[in-house]
N, C-alpha and C positions, 0 to 999 in steps of 0.2 A: 814361866810359860803359861799361856792361856789354855784352860781345859777345853775339851770339845764342847761345842754348843749343844750337841745332841749325841745320841748313840743309837745306831741302827745296825741290824745284822740280818743275814739270811743263812739258812742251813740247808745242806744237801744230804739226803739220806740215800745211800745206794744199797739195794738189796737184790737178792736172786729169788725168783719165784719158781718153785716146782709146781707146775700147773696141770691139773687133771685133763686128760683128753676125753672126748665123748664120741661114742659111735651111734648115738641116737639123734637123728636129724630133727626130731620133734622137740627135743629138750637140749638145745645147744648151750654150751658153757661159754660165757663171754670171755674175751681175751683179758689177760691180766690188767692192762691199762684201762680198759673199759670198765672192768669190775671194780677196780680201785677208784676210778673216777665216780662211779655211781655210789659207792659206799661213802666216799668223802663228801659228796654232795648231800647225801642223806643226813650226814652228821653235821651239816652246816659249815663245812670247810670250803672256802672259795678256791676253786681249782679249775684249771684248763688243761686239755691235752695239748702237747707241744710237739712241733717238728724238731728233728735234730738240728743243732746249730743255733738254737734260740739264745744260748748263753753269750754267743759272740755278738749278737745284736744288742742285747741288754736284757737283764732279768725283768720279769713282770713285777711291778711293785705292789700289786694288790691281790694277786692270786698265786696259789701254789701251782707249780708246773709239773706235769707228768710226762716222762719220756723214757724210751728205751735207752740202755747204756751198753757199753762194751765191757762186760765183766766175764771172766773166764772161770770155769769150774776146774778144780784140781784134777790130776789124773785119777786119784782115788775116788773123787766124787763122780767123775765121768763113768768110771767102771761100775759104780754102784747105782747109777741112775736108771730107774725103770722106764726105759724108752717106749715100751709098748703101751703104757698106760699114762705116762706123764711127759710133758714137755717142759723145757726150761726157758725162762726169759728174764733178762736183767732189767731192773727198773730203777730210775732215779726220781726221787720226790724232792723237788727244790722248792723251798718255802717262799712265801711272799716276803717283802721287807717288813721286819718287825721293829717297832720302837721299843728298845730294851726296857725303859722305865714305865711306859704307859700302856703297852699292849699286853693282853693276857696270852703271851706266847707259850708259856708252859702248858696252859690248858689246851691250846690249839695243837701243839705238838703231841700231846697225849691223845687227843681225838684222832689224829692221823695214825699213830701207832696202834690204838685200839681198833681202828678200822681194818688194819691188816690182820689182827688177831681174829676179828669177827669173820673175815673171809676164810681164814683157816678153818674156823669152826663150821661155817655153813657150806663151803664148797669143797672142803677136803684138800685145800692147797697148803703149801708150806712156803713161808718167807724166811730166808736165812741170810747171814752174811758170811763171807769167807775172805781169803787172803787178797782177793782182788777188789773188794768193796772198801769204800771209804766214808768217813763222816767229815764233811767240809763246812767250815764256817766262814762267811764273808762279813767283815766288819767295816763300818763307815760312820761318818758324821752326817747323817741324812744324805742330802744330795750335794754336800760340800766336799765329799771325799775326805782325805786325810792330809794334813800338812806334811811337808818334807821332814820336819823335825821329828814328828811322831813316828814316821816310817823308819827314819834312821835309828831312833831309840829302840824301836821294836826289834830290828835286825841285830842291834848291838846287844840287847838283853838276851835274845834267843841264842846268839853266838856265845856270849859269856857264860851262859848257864845251860848250854845244850846238854851237858852231862846230867843235870838235874831233870830237865824236861824229858830226857830219854827214859827215865824211870816210869813215865806215864804211859809208855807206848809198847805195842807188840814188837817182838824182835825183828820182824820183817819190815817194820816201819822206822827203825833206827839204823839199820845196816846201810852201808854204802852200796850204790848200784853195782850190779855185777856186769862184767864185760865178757861177752861170749861171741863165738864165731857164728855168723849167720849168712847163708848164701855165699859162702866163700870169702866174706869180708868181716870186718869187725863191726859190732853194733853194741850199743849200751842198752842193757835190759834192766828190768825192775826200776824204771826211771820215772816214777810218778810223784815221789815225795822225798827227793834227795836232801839230806841234812845240809845245813849251811856250812859245817866244817868241811864237807866234801868239796863244795864250791870254792871255799877260801884257798884250798890247795891247788885249784885248777883254773881259777879265773884270771890269773896273770896280773892281779892288782898289787901284790907284794913286790916292792922294789927288788931288782935283781941282786943287789948287794946283800940282802937279808933273806932272800927267798928260801935258801936251803935250810936256814934255822929260824925262820919266822915263827913268832909265837902269837898267842891269843891277842895281845895288845897291838901287834901289827895288823891283825885282822880288823880290830875295832877302829884303828886309824884309817884303814882302807874304806870302811863304811863311811866314816866321817868325811872323807875326801870327796865323796860324790855330791855334787851341788845341784842336782835336779832329780825328780822322780824317775825319768827315763834313764839317767846315768846310774842311779842307784840300782835299778832293776838289771840293766845290762852289765854294769860293772861287777856286781856281787853275784847275781844268779846268772852268770854267763860262763863261758868256757874259752880257753885259749883256742885259736884256730887249729893248732896241732891236735889237741884232744878232741875237738868237735869233729874234725875230719876223720880221725882214727875211729871214732864212734859212729860214723856214718850220719852225722847230724850237720848237714850242710845248710847254708843260706839262712842261718838263724843267729841272732845276737843275744837273745835272752831266753832263759828256760824256766821262767817263773812258774808256769803250769806244771813243771816237773820238779819243783822245789817244795820243801815243807812250808815255805812262806811265799805266796804268789803275789807279786806286785803288778802283774800284767794289766789288771783292771783299774789301777789307780789313775791312769791318764790316757788320753786319746793317742793312738798310734799314727793317725793321719788326720788331716783337717776334716772336721765335721763328723768324725766317728762318735757314735754313742758308746758310752762306757759307764760302768756301775760306780766307779770311785771307791771300790772296796779293796781291802787287803784280805787275802784268803789264807786261812790255815788249812793245810792239806794233809798233815801228818797222821791224823787219827785214823785208826782202823774202823771199818764199818761196824755198826752196832744197832740193835733195836731196843736196847736197855734205856728206858725213859730217864732214870736218874742219871745215868752216864751221859746221855745227850745234854741234859740240862746243866750238869756241872761243867762239862766241857765248854758249853756256850758261856757260862759265867766266867770261867777262867780266861778264855780267849778275849772276850770283850773287856774283862778286867785288865788284861795285859795292855790292850790298846789305850784304855782310859789312863792307866798309870803312865804309859810312855808319852802321852800327849800333855800331861799336866806336871810331871815331875821337874823340879828345878835342876840346873846343870850339876852343881856340886854333889847333892845327894845321889844323883843318877851315876855320875862318874865313880863315886865312892863304892856304890853297890856293885857295878860291873867290874871294878878293880879286883874285887874278891872272887871273880870267876876262876882265878888260878888256884884258889885255896880249896882243896878237895874236902876240907872239913865243913864247908858251907853246904848244907844239904837242901833237899826239896822243901821241907817244912820252913826253913829259914827264908828261902827264896819267895815262897808263896805268901808268907807273912810280910816280907819286905815290900812286896808290890800291892799290899793291902787287899788281898783276897778275903772274902767273907769267911768267918770261922768254920762254917759247915763245909765250904769248899776245901779249905786247908785240911780239915779232918777227913774229908772224903778221899783226897788224893794222897796225903801223907798220913796214912792210917796208923802207922806205928813208927817210932823213931829207931827201933831196933834195926841194926844193919841187915839182919836176915829177913826182915819183914818185907813183903812185896806190896808197894803202893801202886797197884796195877788197875787201870780202868779196863772194862770189858769183861770182868770176872763176875760181877754181881748178877744174880738172877733178876729178870725183869718181871717175874710173876707177881711180886708184891705191888707193882705200880701199874700193871696192865689189867685188862678185864679178867674177872675171876673165873670165867669159863675156860676150861682147858680144851685145847684142840682135840679133835677126834683122833683116835689111834689109827694110823695107816701103816699096816705091816709092810706094804710095798716100799715105803720110804725109810724103813728102819736102817738099812745098810747105808743109805746116803746120809742120813742125819747122824749116824754113828761116826762115819768118817769125818763129817764136818765138825762134830764135837771134838774129836781127837785132835784135828788140825788146829782148832781154835784154842784148845788147851795148851798145845805146844807153843803157839804164838803168844798167848796172853799170860800164861802162868809158868812158863818154863824159866825159872830163875837162873838156872845154870846156863841155859842158852843165851839169855839176855846179858848175863855177866860176860860171857865169852864174846858176844858181839861188841859190847861196850869196851872190853879190853883191847879189841883190835882197832878201835877208832882213835883218831888224832884230834884231841880237843884243844890243841895249841899250847899245852903246858905239860910239865912232868909231874904226874900225880905223886911221885915219891918225894918231891921237894915240899917241905912243910913251910908255908908262908906265914911268917910271924911279923907282919908289918902293920902298924897303925894307920891304915889308909885314911881314916877319919882326920888325921893330922896332915899327912903328906899331900893328898889329892887337892884339898882346898888351896894349899900353898902353890902347888904346881899350876893349878888353873889360874890363880891370880897372877903368877909370874908370866904366864903365856898369854894373858888377856891383853887386848888392845883397847884404847879409849873407844867410847861409843861410836864416834865417827872420826876417821883419820884420813889423811891424804897421803897416798903413795904415788909420787909423781903426779900423773894426771888421773889416777884411778882412785875412786872413793870406795871405802870399805864400810858397809853398813853394820848395824848392831848384830844381825844374825850371822853375817859372814865373820865378824870378829869373834863371836862366840864359837863358831865352828872351828876357826883356826886355833882358838885356845883349847878346845876339846881335843883336837888332833895333836896338839903339842903335848898334852898330858899323856895320851896313849903312846906317842913315840918315845917320850922320856921313860915311861914305865917299860916299854919294849926293850929299850937299850939297857936298862937296869937288869931286866930279867935275863938278858943274854950275857950280862956281866961286862958289857962294854964301858959302862960308866959306874962310878961308885954310887951307892944308895945314900941319900941324904935326908 
């Protein structure tokens, strides 16, 4: 495969502002957006204020965008909020398009986070993240978007090793969406970063004959069967009509914006539509930790680079090990060629009891050395926010309980002792077609032949895993 010609990305930081009110008309306090805009401009960060809905039209490529967002405070945060002296406003800071290799994006992101800290110091505001905030990364190949092959590989890698990637996230970011009653009907809640495994059981792509006992390899075959970016999006991050209607989700075919991996922006949905050509990673919880933001960007862009350049047999072999619970996070990150410091950051310890959790490190070492002023009125609010963050990010028992309830497409109790390095290349060769073949009046090109061979490998492994055919 040909590697990407370039690598670009954008990042979205969602935060909540606890903003001081003023009763003195001679000394008004600017709104959060205006204050942030002024602070960023002074720091030399290119920024514009944006109206809601800008993202649907296309992201600005040269400036950061500031806009309000729909972020909810928890009941405990609401109860502790000092309404008489403070107001709350949710803010999204969406970056300009960065060239991963040539722009000083680390320095610019640090200036943005420093600006928020300085506003806390000077105005007595507080910026914080909670269960409703997210850290989103959009990755592309400049204005060329991403090839179908790279997008397929990304979804297959994320599906095969969802159990490993879950170790990086807060408990509420790996759980399946809850279904609850709303206004007398059924509605799907917590539906903003649904894991791929949840979609695989609900998108209707597994053949009826194997749907009841489909496994991880069936899911990988279903991804491989999609022969266009729109089909990949609607086929994998979609729901059966029955499930969609039961959840009150009508008139939609794709739920990329509700998935951990959003393909909505990879292609135009109607003629002439402007689109970003990006694949969006939506699973990460909100954070203002500079090191965490940087390492997550390095990991997500690294996943895309790997998936765009890796050859078929090594990739198939790697994903085949998705059913082997002994393959852990460190092994995965090393296999996809993450930098050593990124591997060390996320897989901090190989001990089973160690927690490789992002969102836990203090940002004080990477931010401005000036501590925010002490505001007793916000003590209760920030205390509740800290407790909830600890439960989401450091609750090992809670995370294990959530993971134990998930369906990763295989039985963790089965110890897989297969030399995939030997069998997968043989299966791929046996399923491969010549470069160009004639089937009746229909021609099959090299890419289609490769896709058929890959799907053949997954279906053979799926049948073997179910015990339908003997292993060879």
